C-alpha positions as CSV (number, residue, x, y, z in Angstrom):
1,X,27.8,-18.9,-4.7
2,X,30.2,-19.3,-1.8
3,X,29.5,-20.8,1.6
4,X,27.1,-18.9,3.9
5,X,29.0,-16.0,5.5
6,X,28.8,-16.1,9.3
7,X,28.3,-12.3,9.7
8,X,24.8,-11.2,8.9
9,X,23.7,-8.0,7.3
10,X,21.4,-6.0,9.5
11,X,18.2,-4.6,8.1
12,X,16.5,-1.9,10.1
13,X,12.7,-1.6,9.4
14,X,10.2,-4.3,8.4
15,X,8.2,-2.3,5.8
16,X,8.1,-3.2,2.2
17,X,11.7,-2.1,1.5
18,X,13.2,-3.8,4.5
19,X,11.2,-7.0,4.0
20,X,12.3,-7.2,0.4
21,X,15.9,-6.4,1.3
22,X,16.0,-9.2,3.9
23,X,14.5,-11.6,1.4
24,X,17.0,-10.8,-1.3
25,X,19.9,-11.2,1.1
26,X,18.6,-14.7,2.1
27,X,18.0,-15.7,-1.5
28,X,21.6,-14.8,-2.2
29,X,22.8,-17.0,0.7
30,X,23.6,-14.2,3.1
31,X,22.0,-14.2,6.6
32,X,20.0,-11.2,7.6
33,X,18.8,-9.8,10.9
34,X,15.6,-7.9,10.4
35,X,14.8,-5.3,13.1
36,X,11.2,-4.1,13.4
37,X,10.2,-1.8,16.3
38,X,6.5,-2.7,16.1
39,X,4.7,-3.7,18.3
40,X,7.2,-2.5,20.9
41,X,6.8,1.0,19.5
42,X,3.9,2.0,17.2
43,X,3.6,4.8,14.7
44,X,0.8,7.3,13.9
45,X,0.0,5.4,10.7
46,X,0.4,1.7,11.3
47,X,-2.4,-0.3,12.8
48,X,-0.9,-3.8,13.4
49,X,2.5,-5.5,13.8
50,X,2.7,-7.4,10.5
51,X,5.7,-6.9,8.2
52,X,5.1,-4.9,5.0
53,X,1.9,-3.4,6.3
54,X,0.2,-1.1,3.8
55,X,-0.6,2.1,5.7
56,X,-2.2,4.2,2.9
57,X,-3.8,2.9,-0.2
58,X,-4.1,-0.9,-1.0
59,X,-3.2,-0.2,-4.7
60,X,0.1,-0.9,-6.3
61,X,-1.2,1.2,-9.2
62,X,-1.1,0.1,-12.9
63,X,-0.1,-3.4,-13.7
64,X,0.2,-2.6,-17.5
65,X,3.8,-3.6,-18.3
66,X,3.7,-2.3,-21.9
67,X,2.4,1.2,-21.4
68,X,3.0,2.2,-17.8
69,X,6.3,2.6,-16.0
70,X,5.0,1.3,-12.7
71,X,3.6,-1.8,-14.5
72,X,7.0,-2.3,-16.0
73,X,8.6,-2.0,-12.6
74,X,6.1,-4.7,-11.4
75,X,7.3,-7.1,-14.1
76,X,10.9,-6.4,-13.5
77,X,10.5,-7.2,-9.8
78,X,8.7,-10.4,-10.7
79,X,11.6,-11.4,-12.9
80,X,14.1,-10.6,-10.1
81,X,12.3,-12.8,-7.6
82,X,10.6,-10.2,-5.5
83,X,8.8,-11.4,-2.4
84,X,6.6,-8.2,-2.4
85,X,5.4,-8.9,-5.9
86,X,4.8,-12.6,-5.1
87,X,2.6,-11.6,-2.1
88,X,0.8,-8.9,-4.1
89,X,0.0,-11.4,-6.9
90,X,-1.1,-13.9,-4.4
91,X,-3.6,-11.5,-2.8
92,X,-4.8,-9.3,-5.7
93,X,-8.3,-7.9,-5.8
94,X,-10.4,-6.7,-8.7
95,X,-9.3,-3.2,-9.6
96,X,-9.5,-2.7,-13.4
97,X,-6.1,-2.2,-14.8
98,X,-4.5,-1.6,-11.4
99,X,-3.0,-4.2,-9.0
100,X,-4.8,-3.8,-5.7
101,X,-4.3,-6.2,-2.8
102,X,-6.0,-7.5,0.3
103,X,-3.8,-5.6,2.8
104,X,-4.1,-8.2,5.6
105,X,-3.5,-11.2,3.3
106,X,-0.6,-9.4,1.7
107,X,1.2,-8.5,4.9
108,X,0.4,-12.0,6.4
109,X,2.1,-13.7,3.4
110,X,5.2,-11.6,3.6
111,X,5.5,-12.2,7.3
112,X,5.0,-15.9,7.0
113,X,7.7,-16.2,4.3
114,X,10.2,-14.2,6.2
115,X,9.5,-16.0,9.5
116,X,10.0,-19.4,7.7
117,X,13.3,-18.4,6.1
118,X,16.1,-19.9,8.1
119,X,18.6,-17.3,7.1
120,X,16.5,-14.4,8.4
121,X,16.4,-13.6,12.1
122,X,13.4,-11.2,12.9
123,X,13.9,-9.2,16.1
124,X,11.2,-7.0,17.4
125,X,13.2,-4.1,18.8
126,X,13.8,-0.4,18.1
127,X,17.2,0.8,16.9
128,X,17.5,4.0,18.8
129,X,20.0,6.1,17.0
130,X,22.8,5.0,14.7
131,X,23.3,1.2,14.5
132,X,26.2,-0.1,16.6
133,X,29.6,0.3,15.1
134,X,30.3,-3.4,15.1
135,X,27.5,-3.9,12.5
136,X,29.7,-3.5,9.5
137,X,26.8,-3.8,6.9
138,X,23.4,-2.2,7.6
139,X,20.4,-1.4,5.4
140,X,18.3,1.3,6.9
141,X,14.8,0.9,5.5
142,X,12.9,2.8,8.2
143,X,10.6,4.4,5.7
144,X,8.9,7.8,5.8
145,X,8.0,7.3,9.5
146,X,11.6,6.9,10.7
147,X,11.9,7.3,14.5
148,X,13.0,10.7,15.6
149,X,16.1,9.4,17.4
150,X,17.4,7.6,14.3
151,X,16.5,10.5,12.0
152,X,18.4,12.9,14.3
153,X,21.4,10.6,14.4
154,X,21.6,10.5,10.6
155,X,21.3,14.2,10.4
156,X,24.1,14.6,12.9
157,X,26.3,12.2,10.9
158,X,25.8,13.9,7.6
159,X,25.5,17.5,8.7
160,X,22.5,17.9,6.4
161,X,18.9,18.6,7.3
162,X,16.4,16.0,6.1
163,X,13.5,17.0,3.9
164,X,9.9,16.3,4.8
165,X,6.4,16.4,3.3
166,X,2.9,15.5,4.4
167,X,1.4,12.2,3.3
168,X,-2.4,11.7,3.5
169,X,-4.5,8.6,4.0
170,X,-7.9,7.9,2.2
171,X,-11.0,6.8,4.1
172,X,-12.4,3.3,3.9
173,X,-16.2,2.5,3.9
174,X,-18.2,-0.7,4.4
175,X,-19.6,-1.9,1.1
176,X,-23.0,-2.8,2.5
177,X,-23.5,0.9,3.5
178,X,-23.2,2.1,-0.1
179,X,-26.5,2.8,-1.9
180,X,-26.2,0.7,-5.0
181,X,-29.5,2.1,-6.3
182,X,-27.5,5.3,-7.0
183,X,-23.9,4.0,-7.4
184,X,-22.9,1.3,-9.9
185,X,-20.0,-1.1,-10.6
186,X,-17.8,-0.3,-13.6
187,X,-14.1,0.1,-14.4
188,X,-13.1,3.1,-16.4
189,X,-13.6,2.2,-20.1
190,X,-14.7,-1.2,-18.8
191,X,-11.0,-2.2,-18.6
192,X,-10.4,-5.7,-17.3
193,X,-7.4,-5.9,-15.0
194,X,-5.7,-8.5,-12.7
195,X,-8.5,-10.6,-11.1
196,X,-11.2,-8.3,-12.4
197,X,-14.1,-8.4,-14.8
198,X,-14.3,-4.8,-16.1
199,X,-16.7,-3.7,-13.3
200,X,-14.3,-3.4,-10.4
201,X,-15.0,0.0,-9.0
202,X,-18.1,1.4,-7.3
203,X,-19.0,4.7,-8.9
204,X,-20.9,7.5,-7.3
205,X,-22.2,10.2,-9.7
206,X,-22.5,13.9,-9.1
207,X,-24.3,16.4,-11.3
208,X,-23.0,20.0,-11.5
209,X,-24.9,21.4,-8.6
210,X,-23.9,18.4,-6.3
211,X,-20.3,18.8,-7.4
212,X,-20.2,22.5,-6.8
213,X,-21.7,22.0,-3.3
214,X,-19.1,19.3,-2.6
215,X,-16.2,21.5,-3.6
216,X,-17.6,24.3,-1.4
217,X,-17.9,22.0,1.6
218,X,-14.4,20.7,1.1
219,X,-13.0,24.3,1.1
220,X,-15.1,25.3,4.1
221,X,-14.6,22.1,6.1
222,X,-12.5,22.3,9.3
223,X,-9.1,20.8,8.9
224,X,-6.4,19.4,11.1
225,X,-3.6,21.9,11.7
226,X,0.1,21.0,12.1
227,X,1.6,24.3,13.3
228,X,4.8,22.6,14.3
229,X,5.3,21.4,10.7
230,X,4.5,24.7,9.0
231,X,6.3,25.1,5.7
232,X,6.5,21.3,5.0
233,X,5.5,20.6,1.4
234,X,3.0,18.1,0.3
235,X,4.0,15.4,-2.2
236,X,2.2,16.1,-5.5
237,X,1.3,12.5,-6.0
238,X,-0.7,12.2,-2.7
239,X,-2.2,15.6,-2.2
240,X,-5.1,16.0,0.3
241,X,-8.3,16.3,-1.7
242,X,-9.1,19.7,-0.2
243,X,-5.7,21.0,-1.3
244,X,-6.5,20.0,-4.8
245,X,-9.9,21.6,-4.6
246,X,-8.3,24.9,-3.5
247,X,-6.3,25.0,-6.8
248,X,-9.5,25.6,-8.8
249,X,-13.1,24.4,-9.0
250,X,-12.5,22.1,-11.9
251,X,-9.3,20.5,-10.5
252,X,-11.0,17.4,-9.1
253,X,-13.0,16.8,-12.3
254,X,-9.7,16.4,-14.1
255,X,-8.2,14.4,-11.2
256,X,-9.6,11.7,-8.9
257,X,-13.2,12.7,-9.7
258,X,-12.9,12.6,-13.5
259,X,-16.0,11.1,-15.1
260,X,-14.4,10.0,-18.5
261,X,-14.8,6.3,-19.4
262,X,-17.8,5.9,-17.1
263,X,-21.5,5.8,-18.0
264,X,-24.3,6.1,-15.4
265,X,-26.7,3.1,-16.2
266,X,-29.6,5.1,-14.8
267,X,-29.2,7.9,-17.3
268,X,-27.1,6.3,-20.1
269,X,-24.9,9.4,-19.9
270,X,-21.6,10.5,-18.3
271,X,-22.0,12.2,-15.0
272,X,-20.5,15.7,-14.3
273,X,-18.1,14.1,-11.8
274,X,-17.6,10.7,-10.3
275,X,-16.2,9.4,-7.0
276,X,-14.7,5.9,-7.4
277,X,-14.4,3.3,-4.6
278,X,-11.9,0.5,-4.9
279,X,-12.1,-2.9,-3.1
280,X,-9.8,-2.9,-0.1
281,X,-10.0,-6.5,1.2
282,X,-10.4,-10.0,-0.1
283,X,-13.9,-10.5,1.3
284,X,-15.0,-7.5,-0.7
285,X,-16.6,-5.9,2.4
286,X,-14.4,-2.8,2.5
287,X,-13.9,-0.1,-0.2
288,X,-11.6,2.9,-0.2
289,X,-12.4,6.3,-1.7
290,X,-9.9,6.6,-4.5
291,X,-7.7,9.7,-4.4
292,X,-9.6,11.0,-1.3
293,X,-6.6,11.5,1.0
294,X,-7.5,14.2,3.4
295,X,-6.6,16.4,6.4
296,X,-10.3,17.1,7.2
297,X,-11.2,16.5,10.9
298,X,-13.0,13.3,11.4
299,X,-16.5,14.7,12.0
300,X,-16.1,16.9,8.9
301,X,-15.1,13.8,6.8
302,X,-18.3,12.0,7.8
303,X,-20.5,15.0,7.2
304,X,-19.0,16.0,3.8
305,X,-18.4,12.5,2.4
306,X,-22.0,11.5,3.2
307,X,-23.1,14.3,0.9
308,X,-21.8,12.3,-2.1
309,X,-24.7,10.5,-3.8
310,X,-24.7,6.9,-2.8
311,X,-22.8,7.5,0.4
312,X,-25.6,9.2,2.3
313,X,-25.5,6.4,4.9
314,X,-21.9,5.4,4.5
315,X,-20.3,3.6,7.5
316,X,-16.6,4.3,7.8
317,X,-14.1,1.5,8.7
318,X,-11.3,4.0,8.7
319,X,-11.3,7.8,8.3
320,X,-8.6,9.7,6.5
321,X,-5.6,11.1,8.1
322,X,-2.3,12.9,7.7
323,X,1.2,12.1,8.7
324,X,4.7,13.5,8.2
325,X,7.2,11.8,6.0
326,X,10.9,12.2,6.1
327,X,13.5,11.4,3.4
328,X,17.2,12.0,2.6
329,X,18.6,14.3,0.0
330,X,19.7,11.1,-1.7
331,X,21.5,12.7,-4.7
332,X,23.8,14.5,-2.3
333,X,24.1,11.9,0.4
334,X,24.1,8.4,-1.2
335,X,26.5,6.8,-3.7
336,X,25.5,4.6,-6.7
337,X,25.2,1.5,-4.4
338,X,22.8,3.3,-2.0
339,X,25.6,3.7,0.6
340,X,25.8,6.8,2.8
341,X,28.8,8.7,1.7
342,X,29.5,9.9,5.2
343,X,29.5,6.3,6.5
344,X,29.5,3.6,3.8
345,X,28.6,0.7,6.2
346,X,25.1,2.2,6.1
347,X,22.9,1.7,3.1
348,X,19.4,3.2,2.7
349,X,16.4,1.8,1.0
350,X,12.7,2.6,0.5
351,X,10.9,5.9,0.8
352,X,13.6,7.4,3.0
353,X,15.7,7.5,-0.1
354,X,13.2,9.8,-1.8
355,X,11.3,7.4,-4.0
356,X,7.5,7.5,-3.6
357,X,5.1,4.6,-3.8
358,X,4.9,1.0,-2.5
359,X,6.5,-0.6,-5.5
360,X,9.3,1.9,-5.9
361,X,10.2,1.5,-2.2
362,X,10.3,-2.3,-2.5
363,X,12.3,-2.0,-5.7
364,X,15.0,0.0,-3.9
365,X,14.9,-2.5,-1.1
366,X,15.5,-5.2,-3.6
367,X,18.5,-3.4,-5.0
368,X,19.9,-2.6,-1.5
369,X,19.6,-6.2,-0.5
370,X,21.4,-7.4,-3.6
371,X,24.2,-4.8,-3.3
372,X,24.8,-5.7,0.3
373,X,24.7,-9.5,-0.5
374,X,27.3,-9.1,-3.3
375,X,29.5,-7.0,-1.0
376,X,29.3,-9.7,1.7
377,X,30.1,-12.4,-0.8
378,X,33.2,-10.5,-2.1
379,X,31.5,-9.9,-5.4
380,X,30.8,-6.8,-7.4
381,X,27.2,-6.2,-8.5
382,X,26.8,-3.7,-11.3
383,X,23.8,-1.4,-11.2
384,X,21.0,-2.4,-13.5
385,X,21.1,-0.5,-16.8
386,X,19.5,2.9,-16.7
387,X,17.2,1.8,-19.5
388,X,15.4,-0.5,-17.0
389,X,12.8,0.7,-14.5
390,X,15.1,-0.3,-11.6
391,X,18.1,1.4,-13.2
392,X,16.2,4.6,-14.0
393,X,14.8,4.9,-10.5
394,X,18.2,4.2,-8.9
395,X,20.0,6.7,-11.2
396,X,17.5,9.4,-10.4
397,X,17.9,9.2,-6.7
398,X,21.7,8.7,-6.6
399,X,22.6,11.5,-9.0
400,X,20.2,12.1,-11.8
401,X,18.0,14.5,-9.8
402,X,19.1,18.0,-8.8
403,X,20.0,17.9,-5.1
404,X,18.9,21.5,-4.7
405,X,15.3,20.8,-5.6
406,X,15.1,17.1,-4.8
407,X,11.6,15.9,-4.0
408,X,10.0,12.4,-3.8
409,X,9.5,10.8,-7.2
410,X,7.4,7.9,-8.6
411,X,8.8,5.8,-11.4
412,X,7.9,7.3,-14.8
413,X,9.1,7.1,-18.4
414,X,10.6,10.6,-18.0
415,X,13.4,9.0,-16.0
416,X,14.4,6.7,-18.8
417,X,17.1,7.5,-21.4
418,X,15.6,8.3,-24.8
419,X,15.3,5.6,-27.4
420,X,18.3,5.4,-29.6
421,X,17.8,7.4,-32.8
422,X,14.8,9.1,-31.4
423,X,16.3,12.3,-30.2
424,X,18.2,15.0,-32.0
425,X,18.3,13.3,-35.5
426,X,16.6,15.0,-38.4
427,X,14.7,13.0,-40.9
428,X,13.8,10.3,-38.4
429,X,10.3,9.6,-37.3
430,X,10.0,9.8,-33.6
431,X,7.9,7.3,-31.7
432,X,5.2,9.0,-29.6
433,X,2.6,8.1,-27.1
434,X,1.8,4.5,-26.6
435,X,4.3,3.4,-29.3
436,X,7.1,5.1,-27.4
437,X,6.1,3.6,-24.1
438,X,5.9,0.1,-25.6
439,X,9.3,0.5,-27.1
440,X,10.8,1.7,-23.8
441,X,9.3,-1.2,-22.0
442,X,10.5,-3.8,-24.5
443,X,14.0,-2.3,-24.4
444,X,13.9,-2.4,-20.5
445,X,12.9,-6.0,-20.3
446,X,15.5,-7.1,-22.9
447,X,18.3,-5.2,-21.1
448,X,17.2,-6.5,-17.7
449,X,17.5,-10.1,-19.1
450,X,21.0,-9.3,-20.4
451,X,22.0,-7.8,-17.0
452,X,20.6,-10.9,-15.2
453,X,22.5,-13.2,-17.5
454,X,25.8,-11.3,-17.0
455,X,25.4,-11.3,-13.2
456,X,24.7,-15.1,-13.2
457,X,27.8,-15.7,-15.3
458,X,30.0,-13.6,-13.0
459,X,28.7,-15.3,-9.9
460,X,29.5,-18.7,-11.4
461,X,33.0,-17.8,-12.3
C-alpha cells in the first residue's frame, strides 16, 4: 500500500451503502469525505440522523451460508471486512434462522466507527445537484430516497429517465400489548438461528373464518393514494399486504401468513394461517409484523390489525407506510466498475443501482469503495468472480440483466453461473435442491478466497 493520497474520495449518502463504501476506502488507506444531508434535510422514511439507519425491516434475512444466497453474501462480506456486517453481528436479535438486529444499536455502532476513523470526514450537508466538477472521484450512494435535485441532475446528464417503484414499511407493536394467552413463541420448524433459541417469533393463529374476515377487511380497507405516482410498479419482494391479498384469497397463506412448521400449543395442531411478529430492538420490547408492509391509512391499520387474534389490544410504536424509491437502469448506464458511463468520475452504489435489500446495498457499497480506492492508489482491482455472491450481483446489475425490463433484484442462486459439468451434459447426475445450493456456496467461498489472495499479492508487488 502506498502513502495516503491527499485527495479524498467523496461519498454522497450515509446509508448502508455509503457507510460501507467510506469504511472500505479508509481501510484501504484512502481518505473519504462522507456527505449526509440528515438532519439538515429529512426524508419521508428516516426517523433519526444516525448513519446506516434501517428504515424498513430490521431483518438482514437468512444467515444460512450453505443453503441461502443472502446468507452466503453475509459470509462473503464478513470475510471482506464489512463494517455493516460487524455492526449487524454485534447487535443481532433472536430471529430463528434470520439475522435481525437492534436498529438503534446497529446504527449507533456504524456511526461511532465512522466518526472515530481519522481518514473519514463526515459532513452533514446536502449535495444539491451533481457533485462539483473538481471532485474527481465520487461515490453516489443516496439510496432509494435520492433527493429530487440530484435525481434530476443525473437524469439530465444521462438523458435517461430513472425507474421507480413503491416500497412499503411494516408496523411495529409493543410486546407487552400482545395477548400471549392466544399467541405463542416459536420459530418455524423450531429452527435455532443467530442469538436465538428456536422460539424467536410471536405467532398469532387464525382459523379459516378469521382468516377470511381478515382478507375481506384488507381488501375493503381505505388505502393511501398516490395519484402523482400512478403507474409506478411495486417491487415484488416488498409488496403491500393488501396488494398480495388482491391476487387471490389464498395468497397470504402461502406467503407471510403461511402456517407450516408452526404448532399452536393450545390445540396441538397447525392453524389455518399465522401472523408472525419478529423482535425489533435489543430490549425485546418492540416486535414488527413480518411481511405486513402496507399502504392502508393509519386508522384502518389499527382497526384491521387489531382483528388478528392476540393483537386485539395491540399498541403500535410505528404504523406502516409507503414511500417511492428511485433507481438507475444500471445495465445501460453503469460500467463493470460501477462508474457512470456518461461521466466516469461518478460511481454509484446501493439501492440506486437496482439491487434490493439491506445486505445487497451494502455489498455494492463495499465494492464501490474498493474500486474507488484501487483507482486512487493507481491499482487495478479486478471484479470478484461471477461465481461469488458479490460477483453474481455485480454482474447482474452491470450487464447481466436485460436493460429493457430491468427491475430491482435481491441476490439469489439464479444469478450464479451453473456448476461445472451440471448443465448440458448427458449421462451426468445433476445436483438439485439443497445439494446444489451447498455446492454453489462452497464454490463461491473458495473462489472468493482465491480472489482475495490474488488481490493481496498484486497490492504487495
